[in-house]
C-alpha positions, 0 to 999 in steps of 0.5 A, spaced: 099 822 589 095 828 587 101 832 584 101 825 579 094 825 577 094 833 575 100 831 571 097 825 568 090 829 566 093 833 561 097 828 557 091 823 557 087 829 554 092 830 549 092 822 547 085 822 547 085 828 542 090 825 538 086 818 538 080 822 536 084 825 530 086 818 528 079 815 528 075 821 525 080 824 520 082 817 518 078 817 511 081 824 510 088 822 511 087 816 507 084 820 501 090 825 501 095 819 502 092 816 496 092 822 492 099 823 493 101 816 491 097 817 485 101 823 483 108 820 484 106 814 480 104 819 474 111 822 475 114 816 474 110 814 468 111 820 465 119 819 466 118 812 462 114 815 457 119 821 455 125 816 455 121 812 450 119 818 446 127 820 446 129 813 444 124 812 438 128 812 432 123 816 428 121 821 434 127 822 438 132 826 434 127 831 432 124 831 439 131 832 442 132 838 438 125 841 440 127 840 447 133 844 447 129 850 445 123 848 449 120 853 455 116 847 457 114 840 456 107 836 458 107 829 458 101 824 458 103 817 459 096 815 457 090 819 453 084 815 451 082 817 444 074 817 443 072 816 450 071 823 452 065 827 455 065 834 457 068 836 463 072 829 464 079 828 462 081 823 457 088 823 461 093 826 466 100 828 465 105 832 468 108 839 466 115 841 467 118 848 465 125 851 464 127 857 468 132 861 463 135 865 469 136 859 473 138 855 467 134 849 470 128 845 469 123 845 475 116 842 477 112 838 475 105 841 475 099 836 474 094 837 468 088 833 465 087 833 457 080 832 454 076 833 448 071 839 448 065 834 445 058 832 447 056 825 449 060 819 451 063 815 446 065 808 449 072 805 447 077 808 443 085 808 443 090 809 448 096 813 446 102 817 450 102 824 448 108 829 449 106 837 448 112 841 447 111 849 449 116 853 444 113 860 445 111 865 450 104 864 448 104 857 449 107 857 456 102 862 458 096 858 455 098 852 459 100 856 465 092 858 465 087 853 469 084 851 462 086 852 455 084 850 448 089 847 444 089 851 437 085 857 440 089 859 446 095 857 443 097 854 436 099 847 436 102 842 430 104 835 429 112 834 430 116 832 424 118 825 424 123 821 420 128 823 415 130 830 415 125 831 421 131 834 425 132 840 420 125 841 419 124 843 427 128 850 425 122 852 421 116 850 426 112 856 428 107 853 432 106 855 440 106 848 441 108 841 438 105 835 439 108 828 439 104 821 440 105 814 440 100 808 440 102 801 442 109 803 441 109 806 434 108 813 432 101 815 432 100 822 429 094 824 433 092 831 433 090 834 439 087 840 436 081 842 440 083 839 446 082 842 453 088 842 457 086 844 465 090 843 471 089 838 476 088 842 483 087 836 487 094 832 485 098 839 485 095 839 493 097 832 494 104 832 491 106 839 495 102 838 501 098 845 500 094 848 495 098 851 489 097 853 482 102 852 476 105 859 477 107 857 484 110 851 482 113 852 475 114 860 475 115 862 482 117 855 484 115 856 491 114 849 492 118 842 490 118 835 491 125 831 491 121 825 489 120 829 482 128 828 481 128 822 476 123 826 471 127 833 472 133 829 470 130 825 464 127 832 461 134 835 462 138 830 459 134 829 453 134 837 452 141 837 454 140 843 458 
């Protein structure tokens, strides 16, 4: 009987420890799971947004031409215009990048976008925004923890409509932007907007603290649930 008791005691201590973790660590575990779910929802919405842009008769053809030579693409499923405050984002998005050596897309990393203005402005329009990084400077700016569009990297509105595909050959900006509001081309300027990483979402999605360079350049982490988004970008870019 003594032997049985001695063997049970360590097991009981282990079960007590596990119970303590579940009880006291519950809120932390729940919060982490919630962030991971938010990240996946953003990934899924980004895929739908990109597909909608590509299917648009005005924007789709030139956007696909740009994606063929893109270094990366940052997709914001919803950006609230006229509702920014300093330090608070106007929207969240996902950034995927093309590895020229491996010949494939990877990511995503999670970002915010906000306007660098003082004071809270109530209301505003909700838009979808896609930023296409074409140059090394554009990629370097976006891979930083924070960048101001128009200052750290040149940004221009993407061409739409008749002749837009041919016009993409003459674009010289580091980053080209497209936007839609209520399903229609919006032409919203993102000049002066601040793009920054969402470290909490990156950590939740990959299970550890990682930055955009780890995710998009070194590619030390991956998440199989991003396959739908990666596939949509690869299909649109034809590479």
